[in-house]
BAFI-3210 file (N, C-alpha, C; in Angstrom, 3 decimals, decimal comma, padded with zeros to 6 digits):
// residues 90
n [1|2|3|4|5|6|7|8|9|10|11|12|13|14|15|16|17|18|19|20|21|22|23|24|25|26|27|28|29|30|31|32|33|34|35|36|37|38|39|40|41|42|43|44|45|46|47|48|49|50|51|52|53|54|55|56|57|58|59|60|61|62|63|64|65|66|67|68|69|70|71|72|73|74|75|76|77|78|79|80|81|82|83|84|85|86|87|88|89|90]
n.u [-004,482|-005,283|-004,134|-004,882|-003,591|-004,165|-002,420|-001,684|-001,660|-000,467|-000,732|-003,064|-003,066|-003,607|-001,423|-000,802|000,185|000,534|-000,150|-000,113|-000,936|-000,293|-002,482|-004,286|-005,002|-007,893|-007,542|-007,267|-007,530|-006,799|-008,133|-008,116|-005,616|-002,022|-000,228|001,499|003,842|005,734|007,714|008,105|008,843|009,496|007,909|006,415|004,759|004,011|001,393|001,054|-000,144|002,324|003,606|005,534|006,528|008,418|008,764|010,908|012,140|012,555|012,444|010,817|007,659|005,969|002,498|001,047|-001,444|-004,499|-003,307|-003,969|-003,553|-002,390|-001,783|000,177|000,830|002,478|003,579|003,661|003,854|004,642|003,940|004,332|001,639|000,406|-001,916|-004,648|-006,700|-009,673|-011,465|-012,341|-010,524|-009,296]
n.v [014,933|012,835|010,569|008,108|006,382|003,971|001,891|-000,307|-003,999|-007,291|-010,192|-011,218|-008,685|-005,630|-002,626|000,230|003,837|005,768|008,395|010,107|012,317|012,903|010,948|008,442|005,082|003,194|000,020|-002,912|-005,766|-007,761|-009,988|-011,572|-011,625|-011,170|-008,056|-005,501|-003,124|-000,419|001,908|004,932|008,021|009,795|008,326|006,108|004,323|001,414|-000,195|-003,507|-006,250|-007,419|-005,035|-001,539|-000,924|000,706|002,468|003,547|005,646|003,399|001,196|-002,111|-003,930|-006,932|-007,790|-010,433|-012,094|-011,767|-010,599|-008,283|-004,726|-001,182|001,756|004,416|007,507|010,224|012,936|013,698|010,904|008,676|006,078|002,431|000,646|-002,853|-005,190|-007,548|-007,245|-006,467|-004,974|-004,760|-003,436|-002,519]
n.w [001,091|-001,393|-003,949|-006,506|-008,807|-011,126|-013,082|-014,536|-015,131|-013,516|-014,398|-012,360|-010,706|-009,590|-010,407|-009,102|-008,496|-005,712|-003,941|-001,357|001,928|005,318|006,727|008,264|007,981|009,262|010,768|008,827|006,680|003,819|002,470|000,353|-001,125|-001,210|-000,409|-002,155|-001,248|-002,094|-001,706|-003,390|-002,961|-000,025|003,269|005,103|007,779|008,851|010,681|012,245|014,029|015,060|015,352|014,863|011,428|010,088|006,856|003,852|001,412|-001,423|-000,033|000,361|001,038|001,517|002,378|003,925|002,984|004,615|007,264|009,517|009,209|009,304|007,651|008,133|007,847|007,696|006,330|002,989|000,633|-001,591|-003,638|-005,127|-005,606|-005,216|-005,617|-005,315|-007,826|-007,971|-009,938|-012,974|-015,563|-018,559]
ca.u [-004,234|-004,887|-004,178|-004,538|-003,611|-004,028|-001,285|-001,719|-002,122|000,323|-001,773|-004,757|-002,950|-003,453|-000,527|-001,316|001,022|-000,905|000,451|-001,016|-000,557|-001,348|-003,519|-003,819|-006,212|-008,253|-007,115|-008,155|-006,800|-006,984|-008,440|-008,055|-004,387|-001,084|-000,251|002,923|004,070|006,961|008,175|009,106|009,103|008,823|008,024|005,526|004,720|002,833|001,332|000,470|-000,151|003,670|004,344|005,422|007,223|008,652|009,201|011,570|012,044|013,549|012,398|009,796|007,231|004,751|001,944|000,320|-003,026|-005,142|-002,768|-004,244|-002,577|-003,470|-000,619|000,098|001,219|002,812|003,580|003,436|004,301|004,555|004,127|003,810|000,786|000,060|-002,793|-005,386|-007,855|-011,317|-012,041|-012,044|-009,964|-009,088]
ca.v [014,943|011,316|010,682|007,235|006,492|002,631|002,182|-001,618|-005,309|-008,421|-011,471|-010,623|-007,977|-003,998|-001,957|001,863|004,629|006,399|009,619|010,346|012,993|013,294|010,002|007,568|004,278|002,017|-001,594|-003,660|-006,982|-008,021|-011,675|-012,538|-011,697|-010,093|-006,707|-004,978|-001,572|-000,253|002,951|005,503|009,070|009,936|007,500|005,825|003,573|000,116|-001,090|-004,542|-006,756|-007,498|-003,845|-000,864|-000,856|002,217|002,418|004,775|005,713|002,496|000,095|-002,530|-004,860|-007,362|-007,738|-011,496|-012,255|-011,919|-009,793|-006,876|-003,416|000,201|002,798|005,934|008,935|011,789|013,565|013,003|009,721|008,768|004,220|001,281|-000,387|-004,073|-005,622|-008,192|-006,540|-006,732|-004,003|-005,332|-002,566|-002,602]
ca.w [-000,256|-001,811|-005,580|-006,797|-010,403|-011,735|-014,262|-015,317|-014,344|-013,855|-014,336|-011,451|-009,417|-010,102|-010,170|-008,543|-007,713|-004,674|-003,432|000,264|002,671|006,842|006,625|008,708|007,682|010,165|011,005|007,857|006,225|002,620|002,487|-001,067|-001,637|-000,637|-000,945|-002,008|-001,166|-002,715|-001,588|-004,033|-002,246|001,437|003,923|005,854|008,600|008,725|011,591|012,371|015,120|015,220|015,694|013,835|010,583|009,175|005,433|003,515|-000,244|-002,283|000,550|-000,046|001,963|001,156|003,745|003,940|002,745|005,914|007,988|009,532|009,245|008,874|007,169|008,841|006,745|008,398|005,349|001,598|000,528|-003,427|-003,483|-005,787|-004,898|-005,884|-004,805|-006,154|-009,046|-007,965|-011,106|-014,511|-016,371|-020,255]
c.u [-004,407|-005,131|-003,290|-004,903|-003,191|-003,395|-001,183|-002,168|-001,019|-000,629|-002,887|-004,558|-002,920|-002,370|-001,308|000,011|-000,116|000,319|-000,596|-000,490|-001,072|-002,683|-003,244|-005,301|-006,254|-007,435|-007,909|-007,061|-007,338|-007,257|-008,430|-006,509|-003,457|-001,105|001,037|003,079|005,302|007,316|008,711|009,753|008,563|009,112|006,554|005,568|003,636|002,885|000,537|000,449|001,354|004,240|004,463|006,548|007,584|009,471|009,553|011,561|013,118|013,146|010,743|009,169|006,160|004,066|001,002|-000,817|-003,716|-004,621|-003,577|-002,816|-003,279|-001,660|-000,836|001,412|001,587|002,758|003,704|004,469|003,907|005,153|003,632|002,990|000,565|-000,529|-003,689|-006,309|-009,049|-012,042|-011,392|-011,835|-009,667|-007,697]
c.v [012,920|011,255|009,123|007,187|004,791|002,658|000,662|-003,040|-006,359|-009,112|-010,774|-010,029|-006,510|-003,689|-000,368|002,553|005,660|007,209|010,169|011,392|012,788|012,155|008,983|005,860|003,582|000,894|-002,135|-004,987|-007,111|-009,708|-012,320|-012,873|-011,023|-008,906|-006,028|-003,621|-001,371|001,139|003,832|006,791|009,115|008,545|007,289|004,644|002,415|-000,195|-002,171|-005,159|-007,314|-005,967|-002,684|-000,834|000,294|001,590|003,391|004,483|004,273|001,404|-000,421|-003,542|-005,418|-007,962|-009,063|-011,401|-012,310|-011,140|-008,528|-005,780|-002,288|001,076|004,117|006,472|010,101|012,845|012,876|011,939|009,114|006,737|003,779|000,415|-001,761|-004,803|-006,212|-006,941|-006,943|-005,953|-004,512|-003,720|-003,056|-003,214]
c.w [-000,344|-003,388|-005,638|-008,119|-010,750|-013,266|-014,692|-014,336|-014,582|-013,441|-013,304|-010,786|-010,477|-009,564|-010,057|-008,251|-007,403|-004,141|-002,204|001,153|004,145|006,538|007,293|008,364|008,991|010,121|009,456|007,497|004,833|002,394|001,376|-001,705|-000,634|-000,962|-000,883|-002,217|-001,349|-002,423|-002,463|-003,803|-000,614|001,925|004,604|006,950|008,543|010,160|011,734|013,743|015,530|015,420|014,657|012,834|009,497|007,769|004,915|002,092|-000,489|-001,511|000,372|001,059|001,427|002,342|003,043|003,941|004,089|007,273|008,193|009,826|009,062|008,627|007,901|008,342|007,493|007,487|003,953|001,332|-001,108|-003,209|-004,736|-005,051|-005,673|-005,104|-005,558|-006,829|-008,825|-009,009|-012,119|-015,144|-017,916|-020,426]
res [m|y|q|y|e|w|i|g|r|i|n|n|n|a|l|s|v|v|q|v|e|n|r|t|l|d|f|h|a|h|e|q|s|d|e|l|f|l|i|l|e|g|e|l|t|l|e|t|g|d|g|l|l|p|l|n|a|g|e|m|v|i|i|p|c|g|m|r|r|r|p|i|i|a|a|r|v|k|l|l|l|m|e|y|d|t|i|s|k|p]
***
């Protein structure tokens, strides 16, 4: 399961609510900006070059621009994602 809902913009950053279940992404980095993860429900683990970072509901992390990471999602998680807005929305 993967549901992505764009909800707005703050300055040049897109705000999205994402629901994902049983999914692990490949390692990647965002070269244009930092990325914020705020866990609304459930949990996920971010793997970085520094190790594993488990995040539970109510917790937040900002991943710095250029840092390689991959989300590891074992069960359903709902999160607020804030990242550089590369798509123009009204």
